[in-house]
Structure formats: C-alpha cells, structure tokens
DOLUM-861390 format. One record per atom (N, C-alpha, C): residue number from 1; residue in one letter; x, y, z. Coordinates in steps of 0.02 Angstrom, whole numbers, plus 50000, padded with zeros to 5 digits. Layout:
N
ATOM  nr rest     u     v     w
ATOM NUM    A     X     Y     Z
...
end
This chain:
177
ATOM  nr rest     u     v     w
ATOM   1    X 50041 49940 50000
ATOM   1    X 50000 50000 50000
ATOM   1    X 50044 50063 50000
ATOM   2    X 50097 50062 50039
ATOM   2    X 50141 50120 50043
ATOM   2    X 50176 50133 49977
ATOM   3    X 50195 50080 49942
ATOM   3    X 50228 50087 49877
ATOM   3    X 50180 50116 49827
ATOM   4    X 50116 50096 49829
ATOM   4    X 50066 50124 49784
ATOM   4    X 50058 50199 49796
ATOM   5    X 50056 50220 49859
ATOM   5    X 50052 50291 49874
ATOM   5    X 50114 50328 49848
ATOM   6    X 50171 50296 49858
ATOM   6    X 50234 50327 49836
ATOM   6    X 50236 50336 49761
ATOM   7    X 50213 50286 49725
ATOM   7    X 50213 50292 49652
ATOM   7    X 50164 50345 49628
ATOM   8    X 50111 50357 49666
ATOM   8    X 50061 50406 49646
ATOM   8    X 50077 50475 49675
ATOM   9    X 50136 50483 49704
ATOM   9    X 50158 50546 49733
ATOM   9    X 50113 50568 49791
ATOM  10    X 50080 50520 49822
ATOM  10    X 50036 50535 49879
ATOM  10    X 50077 50532 49943
ATOM  11    X 50118 50582 49952
ATOM  11    X 50165 50580 50007
ATOM  11    X 50131 50583 50075
ATOM  12    X 50075 50618 50081
ATOM  12    X 50041 50621 50145
ATOM  12    X 50015 50552 50166
ATOM  13    X 49984 50517 50119
ATOM  13    X 49958 50451 50133
ATOM  13    X 50014 50402 50148
ATOM  14    X 50067 50407 50109
ATOM  14    X 50125 50364 50119
ATOM  14    X 50156 50375 50188
ATOM  15    X 50161 50438 50207
ATOM  15    X 50189 50456 50272
ATOM  15    X 50144 50431 50329
ATOM  16    X 50078 50435 50320
ATOM  16    X 50031 50411 50371
ATOM  16    X 50037 50336 50381
ATOM  17    X 50042 50299 50326
ATOM  17    X 50048 50226 50330
ATOM  17    X 50114 50208 50364
ATOM  18    X 50168 50243 50346
ATOM  18    X 50233 50230 50377
ATOM  18    X 50230 50242 50452
ATOM  19    X 50197 50296 50472
ATOM  19    X 50190 50312 50543
ATOM  19    X 50151 50257 50579
ATOM  20    X 50098 50232 50547
ATOM  20    X 50058 50178 50577
ATOM  20    X 50098 50114 50585
ATOM  21    X 50142 50101 50537
ATOM  21    X 50183 50040 50541
ATOM  21    X 50235 50045 50597
ATOM  22    X 50258 50106 50610
ATOM  22    X 50307 50116 50663
ATOM  22    X 50370 50075 50653
ATOM  23    X 50394 50042 50706
ATOM  23    X 50455 50002 50702
ATOM  23    X 50448 49942 50657
ATOM  24    X 50386 49924 50639
ATOM  24    X 50375 49867 50595
ATOM  24    X 50385 49883 50522
ATOM  25    X 50397 49945 50506
ATOM  25    X 50406 49965 50436
ATOM  25    X 50471 49936 50409
ATOM  26    X 50467 49907 50349
ATOM  26    X 50529 49881 50318
ATOM  26    X 50561 49936 50277
ATOM  27    X 50620 49921 50252
ATOM  27    X 50659 49971 50216
ATOM  27    X 50626 49989 50149
ATOM  28    X 50589 49943 50119
ATOM  28    X 50555 49957 50056
ATOM  28    X 50500 50010 50068
ATOM  29    X 50462 50002 50121
ATOM  29    X 50410 50050 50137
ATOM  29    X 50441 50118 50154
ATOM  30    X 50495 50116 50191
ATOM  30    X 50529 50177 50210
ATOM  30    X 50556 50213 50149
ATOM  31    X 50590 50176 50105
ATOM  31    X 50617 50207 50044
ATOM  31    X 50561 50235 50000
ATOM  32    X 50505 50198 49994
ATOM  32    X 50450 50222 49953
ATOM  32    X 50422 50288 49981
ATOM  33    X 50419 50293 50047
ATOM  33    X 50394 50355 50077
ATOM  33    X 50443 50412 50066
ATOM  34    X 50508 50398 50075
ATOM  34    X 50558 50450 50062
ATOM  34    X 50554 50473 49990
ATOM  35    X 50546 50426 49944
ATOM  35    X 50542 50443 49873
ATOM  35    X 50480 50484 49858
ATOM  36    X 50423 50466 49888
ATOM  36    X 50361 50504 49878
ATOM  36    X 50369 50575 49904
ATOM  37    X 50400 50583 49961
ATOM  37    X 50413 50650 49989
ATOM  37    X 50459 50690 49944
ATOM  38    X 50511 50657 49919
ATOM  38    X 50559 50691 49875
ATOM  38    X 50525 50713 49810
ATOM  39    X 50484 50669 49782
ATOM  39    X 50449 50686 49720
ATOM  39    X 50401 50744 49728
ATOM  40    X 50374 50751 49789
ATOM  40    X 50328 50806 49804
ATOM  40    X 50366 50868 49827
ATOM  41    X 50431 50867 49819
ATOM  41    X 50476 50921 49840
ATOM  41    X 50471 50935 49915
ATOM  42    X 50460 50883 49953
ATOM  42    X 50461 50887 50026
ATOM  42    X 50526 50855 50050
ATOM  43    X 50581 50885 50027
ATOM  43    X 50647 50858 50043
ATOM  43    X 50658 50857 50118
ATOM  44    X 50627 50904 50154
ATOM  44    X 50636 50907 50227
ATOM  44    X 50610 50843 50260
ATOM  45    X 50553 50819 50236
ATOM  45    X 50525 50757 50264
ATOM  45    X 50566 50697 50243
ATOM  46    X 50587 50695 50180
ATOM  46    X 50628 50640 50156
ATOM  46    X 50692 50635 50197
ATOM  47    X 50725 50692 50209
ATOM  47    X 50787 50692 50248
ATOM  47    X 50774 50676 50322
ATOM  48    X 50717 50697 50348
ATOM  48    X 50700 50681 50418
ATOM  48    X 50691 50606 50428
ATOM  49    X 50659 50574 50379
ATOM  49    X 50651 50501 50383
ATOM  49    X 50719 50468 50381
ATOM  50    X 50763 50492 50336
ATOM  50    X 50830 50464 50332
ATOM  50    X 50868 50474 50397
ATOM  51    X 50862 50532 50426
ATOM  51    X 50895 50547 50490
ATOM  51    X 50872 50496 50542
ATOM  52    X 50808 50479 50542
ATOM  52    X 50783 50429 50588
ATOM  52    X 50813 50361 50577
ATOM  53    X 50825 50344 50514
ATOM  53    X 50857 50280 50498
ATOM  53    X 50929 50279 50521
ATOM  54    X 50965 50333 50507
ATOM  54    X 51036 50335 50523
ATOM  54    X 51047 50340 50598
ATOM  55    X 51009 50382 50631
ATOM  55    X 51019 50394 50703
ATOM  55    X 50974 50352 50747
ATOM  56    X 50931 50312 50715
ATOM  56    X 50880 50275 50752
ATOM  56    X 50909 50228 50804
ATOM  57    X 50867 50210 50849
ATOM  57    X 50886 50166 50904
ATOM  57    X 50876 50093 50887
ATOM  58    X 50871 50054 50938
ATOM  58    X 50862 49982 50930
ATOM  58    X 50797 49967 50894
ATOM  59    X 50799 49920 50850
ATOM  59    X 50740 49900 50813
ATOM  59    X 50729 49939 50749
ATOM  60    X 50766 49992 50740
ATOM  60    X 50759 50031 50678
ATOM  60    X 50802 50000 50624
ATOM  61    X 50774 49991 50566
ATOM  61    X 50811 49962 50510
ATOM  61    X 50865 50010 50486
ATOM  62    X 50922 49981 50469
ATOM  62    X 50976 50023 50441
ATOM  62    X 50959 50040 50369
ATOM  63    X 50978 50100 50347
ATOM  63    X 50965 50118 50278
ATOM  63    X 51008 50077 50230
ATOM  64    X 50984 50070 50169
ATOM  64    X 51019 50035 50117
ATOM  64    X 51051 50085 50070
ATOM  65    X 51093 50062 50023
ATOM  65    X 51119 50108 49973
ATOM  65    X 51063 50145 49936
ATOM  66    X 51008 50111 49923
ATOM  66    X 50951 50144 49889
ATOM  66    X 50923 50200 49932
ATOM  67    X 50920 50189 49998
ATOM  67    X 50896 50242 50044
ATOM  67    X 50939 50304 50037
ATOM  68    X 51004 50294 50034
ATOM  68    X 51050 50351 50028
ATOM  68    X 51044 50383 49959
ATOM  69    X 51034 50344 49907
ATOM  69    X 51026 50373 49840
ATOM  69    X 50965 50419 49839
ATOM  70    X 50910 50397 49869
ATOM  70    X 50849 50438 49871
ATOM  70    X 50863 50502 49910
ATOM  71    X 50894 50496 49968
ATOM  71    X 50905 50554 50010
ATOM  71    X 50955 50603 49980
ATOM  72    X 51008 50577 49952
ATOM  72    X 51058 50621 49921
ATOM  72    X 51026 50658 49861
ATOM  73    X 50989 50622 49820
ATOM  73    X 50956 50654 49763
ATOM  73    X 50907 50707 49787
ATOM  74    X 50870 50692 49841
ATOM  74    X 50823 50740 49868
ATOM  74    X 50859 50804 49892
ATOM  75    X 50913 50795 49927
ATOM  75    X 50952 50853 49952
ATOM  75    X 50981 50893 49894
ATOM  76    X 51009 50858 49845
ATOM  76    X 51039 50892 49788
ATOM  76    X 50987 50931 49748
ATOM  77    X 50930 50900 49734
ATOM  77    X 50879 50933 49693
ATOM  77    X 50847 50992 49729
ATOM  78    X 50851 50992 49795
ATOM  78    X 50823 51048 49832
ATOM  78    X 50876 51102 49847
ATOM  79    X 50937 51092 49821
ATOM  79    X 50989 51141 49829
ATOM  79    X 51024 51139 49897
ATOM  80    X 51017 51086 49933
ATOM  80    X 51047 51080 50000
ATOM  80    X 51109 51035 49996
ATOM  81    X 51162 51064 49968
ATOM  81    X 51224 51026 49957
ATOM  81    X 51254 51004 50024
ATOM  82    X 51247 51043 50077
ATOM  82    X 51277 51025 50141
ATOM  82    X 51245 50962 50169
ATOM  83    X 51180 50955 50161
ATOM  83    X 51145 50895 50184
ATOM  83    X 51168 50835 50142
ATOM  84    X 51175 50844 50077
ATOM  84    X 51200 50790 50034
ATOM  84    X 51271 50770 50054
ATOM  85    X 51312 50819 50068
ATOM  85    X 51381 50808 50089
ATOM  85    X 51382 50766 50154
ATOM  86    X 51339 50784 50202
ATOM  86    X 51335 50749 50265
ATOM  86    X 51312 50676 50256
ATOM  87    X 51267 50666 50208
ATOM  87    X 51242 50598 50195
ATOM  87    X 51297 50550 50173
ATOM  88    X 51347 50576 50138
ATOM  88    X 51404 50533 50120
ATOM  88    X 51440 50507 50182
ATOM  89    X 51448 50550 50232
ATOM  89    X 51478 50529 50295
ATOM  89    X 51433 50479 50331
ATOM  90    X 51368 50492 50329
ATOM  90    X 51321 50447 50360
ATOM  90    X 51323 50377 50329
ATOM  91    X 51337 50373 50265
ATOM  91    X 51343 50308 50232
ATOM  91    X 51396 50266 50266
ATOM  92    X 51453 50298 50279
ATOM  92    X 51508 50261 50312
ATOM  92    X 51491 50242 50383
ATOM  93    X 51454 50286 50418
ATOM  93    X 51432 50271 50486
ATOM  93    X 51389 50207 50486
ATOM  94    X 51351 50199 50433
ATOM  94    X 51308 50139 50426
ATOM  94    X 51344 50080 50395
ATOM  95    X 51409 50086 50385
ATOM  95    X 51449 50030 50358
ATOM  95    X 51445 50023 50282
ATOM  96    X 51423 50074 50247
ATOM  96    X 51418 50072 50175
ATOM  96    X 51472 50116 50143
ATOM  97    X 51497 50095 50086
ATOM  97    X 51547 50134 50049
ATOM  97    X 51511 50171 49993
ATOM  98    X 51517 50237 49991
ATOM  98    X 51485 50274 49937
ATOM  98    X 51511 50252 49869
ATOM  99    X 51466 50251 49821
ATOM  99    X 51483 50233 49752
ATOM  99    X 51490 50296 49710
ATOM 100    X 51510 50287 49647
ATOM 100    X 51521 50343 49602
ATOM 100    X 51459 50387 49596
ATOM 101    X 51399 50356 49592
ATOM 101    X 51339 50396 49585
ATOM 101    X 51325 50439 49647
ATOM 102    X 51342 50413 49706
ATOM 102    X 51334 50453 49767
ATOM 102    X 51381 50513 49766
ATOM 103    X 51445 50499 49753
ATOM 103    X 51494 50553 49749
ATOM 103    X 51477 50602 49693
ATOM 104    X 51458 50575 49635
ATOM 104    X 51443 50617 49578
ATOM 104    X 51387 50666 49592
ATOM 105    X 51334 50643 49625
ATOM 105    X 51278 50688 49641
ATOM 105    X 51300 50744 49687
ATOM 106    X 51339 50727 49738
ATOM 106    X 51361 50778 49786
ATOM 106    X 51412 50825 49754
ATOM 107    X 51457 50798 49714
ATOM 107    X 51506 50840 49679
ATOM 107    X 51471 50888 49632
ATOM 108    X 51420 50864 49597
ATOM 108    X 51382 50910 49553
ATOM 108    X 51350 50965 49594
ATOM 109    X 51324 50948 49653
ATOM 109    X 51291 50998 49695
ATOM 109    X 51341 51048 49723
ATOM 110    X 51397 51024 49749
ATOM 110    X 51447 51070 49776
ATOM 110    X 51479 51112 49720
ATOM 111    X 51487 51080 49662
ATOM 111    X 51514 51117 49605
ATOM 111    X 51467 51172 49582
ATOM 112    X 51403 51156 49578
ATOM 112    X 51354 51206 49557
ATOM 112    X 51349 51263 49607
ATOM 113    X 51362 51248 49670
ATOM 113    X 51360 51300 49722
ATOM 113    X 51427 51336 49729
ATOM 114    X 51474 51320 49685
ATOM 114    X 51542 51350 49686
ATOM 114    X 51579 51337 49751
ATOM 115    X 51566 51282 49782
ATOM 115    X 51601 51262 49843
ATOM 115    X 51660 51219 49822
ATOM 116    X 51710 51252 49794
ATOM 116    X 51766 51216 49763
ATOM 116    X 51805 51175 49813
ATOM 117    X 51815 51199 49874
ATOM 117    X 51855 51161 49923
ATOM 117    X 51820 51095 49941
ATOM 118    X 51755 51097 49950
ATOM 118    X 51718 51035 49965
ATOM 118    X 51720 50988 49905
ATOM 119    X 51715 51016 49846
ATOM 119    X 51717 50976 49785
ATOM 119    X 51784 50939 49780
ATOM 120    X 51839 50975 49792
ATOM 120    X 51905 50943 49789
ATOM 120    X 51914 50892 49845
ATOM 121    X 51886 50907 49903
ATOM 121    X 51889 50859 49959
ATOM 121    X 51855 50793 49939
ATOM 122    X 51798 50799 49905
ATOM 122    X 51762 50739 49884
ATOM 122    X 51803 50700 49833
ATOM 123    X 51836 50734 49787
ATOM 123    X 51879 50699 49739
ATOM 123    X 51935 50661 49774
ATOM 124    X 51965 50692 49825
ATOM 124    X 52017 50657 49864
ATOM 124    X 51988 50597 49901
ATOM 125    X 51929 50606 49929
ATOM 125    X 51897 50552 49965
ATOM 125    X 51882 50493 49919
ATOM 126    X 51861 50509 49858
ATOM 126    X 51849 50456 49809
ATOM 126    X 51912 50415 49798
ATOM 127    X 51968 50449 49790
ATOM 127    X 52032 50415 49779
ATOM 127    X 52049 50371 49838
ATOM 128    X 52040 50397 49899
ATOM 128    X 52055 50358 49960
ATOM 128    X 52012 50295 49965
ATOM 129    X 51950 50299 49940
ATOM 129    X 51905 50242 49943
ATOM 129    X 51907 50199 49880
ATOM 130    X 51954 50213 49836
ATOM 130    X 51963 50176 49773
ATOM 130    X 51901 50181 49728
ATOM 131    X 51868 50239 49729
ATOM 131    X 51813 50253 49684
ATOM 131    X 51840 50300 49631
ATOM 132    X 51842 50276 49569
ATOM 132    X 51874 50314 49516
ATOM 132    X 51829 50370 49490
ATOM 133    X 51854 50432 49493
ATOM 133    X 51815 50488 49466
ATOM 133    X 51804 50479 49391
ATOM 134    X 51748 50503 49366
ATOM 134    X 51735 50500 49294
ATOM 134    X 51733 50570 49265
ATOM 135    X 51719 50574 49201
ATOM 135    X 51721 50640 49168
ATOM 135    X 51670 50688 49198
ATOM 136    X 51613 50662 49220
ATOM 136    X 51562 50705 49249
ATOM 136    X 51586 50736 49314
ATOM 137    X 51619 50696 49356
ATOM 137    X 51644 50723 49419
ATOM 137    X 51700 50774 49406
ATOM 138    X 51743 50759 49358
ATOM 138    X 51796 50806 49341
ATOM 138    X 51767 50872 49314
ATOM 139    X 51718 50867 49269
ATOM 139    X 51688 50928 49242
ATOM 139    X 51656 50970 49297
ATOM 140    X 51622 50938 49344
ATOM 140    X 51591 50975 49399
ATOM 140    X 51645 51009 49441
ATOM 141    X 51700 50973 49455
ATOM 141    X 51754 51002 49495
ATOM 141    X 51788 51060 49458
ATOM 142    X 51800 51051 49393
ATOM 142    X 51830 51104 49353
ATOM 142    X 51784 51165 49353
ATOM 143    X 51719 51153 49345
ATOM 143    X 51670 51207 49346
ATOM 143    X 51669 51245 49412
ATOM 144    X 51674 51208 49467
ATOM 144    X 51675 51240 49533
ATOM 144    X 51736 51284 49540
ATOM 145    X 51793 51259 49517
ATOM 145    X 51855 51299 49520
ATOM 145    X 51850 51360 49475
ATOM 146    X 51820 51352 49418
ATOM 146    X 51811 51409 49371
ATOM 146    X 51768 51463 49402
ATOM 147    X 51712 51444 49432
ATOM 147    X 51667 51493 49462
ATOM 147    X 51699 51530 49521
ATOM 148    X 51748 51497 49553
ATOM 148    X 51783 51529 49608
ATOM 148    X 51848 51562 49585
ATOM 149    X 51858 51565 49519
ATOM 149    X 51918 51595 49489
ATOM 149    X 51982 51560 49514
ATOM 150    X 51978 51495 49522
ATOM 150    X 52036 51454 49542
ATOM 150    X 52062 51419 49480
ATOM 151    X 52090 51459 49435
ATOM 151    X 52111 51435 49369
ATOM 151    X 52165 51382 49374
ATOM 152    X 52213 51391 49419
ATOM 152    X 52267 51342 49426
ATOM 152    X 52240 51274 49447
ATOM 153    X 52192 51274 49492
ATOM 153    X 52162 51211 49514
ATOM 153    X 52123 51178 49456
ATOM 154    X 52087 51219 49419
ATOM 154    X 52050 51193 49361
ATOM 154    X 52097 51160 49311
ATOM 155    X 52152 51194 49297
ATOM 155    X 52201 51167 49251
ATOM 155    X 52233 51104 49279
ATOM 156    X 52248 51104 49343
ATOM 156    X 52278 51046 49376
ATOM 156    X 52232 50985 49370
ATOM 157    X 52168 50995 49379
ATOM 157    X 52121 50939 49373
ATOM 157    X 52121 50912 49302
ATOM 158    X 52123 50956 49253
ATOM 158    X 52123 50934 49183
ATOM 158    X 52188 50898 49166
ATOM 159    X 52243 50918 49198
ATOM 159    X 52308 50889 49182
ATOM 159    X 52324 50825 49221
ATOM 160    X 52280 50805 49266
ATOM 160    X 52293 50745 49306
ATOM 160    X 52303 50683 49264
ATOM 161    X 52286 50686 49202
ATOM 161    X 52296 50628 49159
ATOM 161    X 52235 50586 49153
ATOM 162    X 52189 50596 49199
ATOM 162    X 52127 50557 49196
ATOM 162    X 52072 50598 49165
ATOM 163    X 52085 50659 49152
ATOM 163    X 52034 50702 49122
ATOM 163    X 52019 50678 49051
ATOM 164    X 51957 50683 49032
ATOM 164    X 51935 50659 48967
ATOM 164    X 51931 50717 48917
ATOM 165    X 51912 50700 48857
ATOM 165    X 51903 50752 48806
ATOM 165    X 51849 50801 48828
ATOM 166    X 51798 50776 48864
ATOM 166    X 51745 50821 48888
ATOM 166    X 51774 50870 48939
ATOM 167    X 51820 50847 48982
ATOM 167    X 51851 50891 49031
ATOM 167    X 51891 50945 48996
ATOM 168    X 51928 50925 48944
ATOM 168    X 51967 50974 48907
ATOM 168    X 51922 51024 48872
ATOM 169    X 51867 51000 48845
ATOM 169    X 51820 51046 48812
ATOM 169    X 51792 51096 48862
ATOM 170    X 51777 51071 48922
ATOM 170    X 51754 51116 48975
ATOM 170    X 51807 51167 48994
ATOM 171    X 51869 51146 48998
ATOM 171    X 51923 51191 49015
ATOM 171    X 51934 51243 48961
ATOM 172    X 51930 51222 48898
ATOM 172    X 51937 51269 48842
ATOM 172    X 51882 51323 48846
ATOM 173    X 51822 51301 48863
ATOM 173    X 51766 51347 48870
ATOM 173    X 51781 51398 48925
ATOM 174    X 51808 51373 48980
ATOM 174    X 51824 51416 49037
ATOM 174    X 51876 51468 49019
ATOM 175    X 51923 51447 48978
ATOM 175    X 51978 51492 48959
ATOM 175    X 51960 51538 48901
ATOM 176    X 51901 51527 48873
ATOM 176    X 51878 51570 48817
ATOM 176    X 51910 51551 48751
ATOM 177    X 51933 51490 48746
ATOM 177    X 51965 51468 48684
ATOM 177    X 51915 51448 48632
end
C-alpha cells in the first residue's frame, strides 16, 4: 500500500501509513515514503526520515544504498548541498561505501554551488576509497574551480591525466578558447 502511494506521489498518505507501521516498517516502505516525499519536493520530510534511519535506536532498520541514493538526490535537487555532503559521511557510519553515483551527485551539487574546496575534498575522498572519478565528476570540479576563479586548480584537474576530452572541452570553454 505504501509503495502504491509513493508511486502516485501521495506523500501524505505514504507518510501516514509509515507512521502507523512504526518500528515494523521495512526498508522498502521507508524508501517508498522518502521517494514520495522527494517527488513532492518535501525534501525536509525525506531527509528527516533518513535521519531517523541513520540515528535511530534499537529496532530501527539500517538504511540501504538505495535509501541514501533517494536522500542524496532529494538534498541535491532541493539545493541543499551540505545535507547531501553529510549523507556521504552517514553512509560510512552505517557501514556502506559510497559509490560513484553518490559522489557524483554531491560533487555536482557542491560544484554548482561553487564550493570548490568541498568539491576537491570529495575527489580526494573518492581516491582514498578507490572510487574512480569519471568525466562528469571532473567537469563539475573544474566548473566549481572556474566559478571561484581558481584557474590553477581547474588546470591541475584537467592535467591529472585522467581528464577526458569532455574535461578538456570544458576547460577550453572556461579559458575562452
């Protein structure tokens, strides 16, 4: 029933059913409710549910990678890069290793917000966790450096040897070539 409400974007009904289930709610019902809230642009509720999963007490189900994907996407789409950034740390608290899509979403958000230092921190963290950055993450990082007028850092990212043709095209655009 909760999944049906979630698919129909009926976040209020989904939330009511989740509340009625209480500690008996499984992760599928919880994820469906978070997704319904996110689709209805109620990122605050989606993130509050996630907070309950991460910080919850005994009997509370641990979030899955899918739970984090929903929450990170919700935070990113609502422009709350700091919440998305924190969710990456929460993944590790729950014993999960962030994947490229998790990092990519947060890097895109920090890059769009011109938070170049956080963006570069995430690239370093990816390397430490053996998650290989892709052209999308590099372009977002280069863009963040460009918006902050950190030209040397943008060039350094492109010259790392892992930058793709798309990264070079982005850098050429930044330099006005």
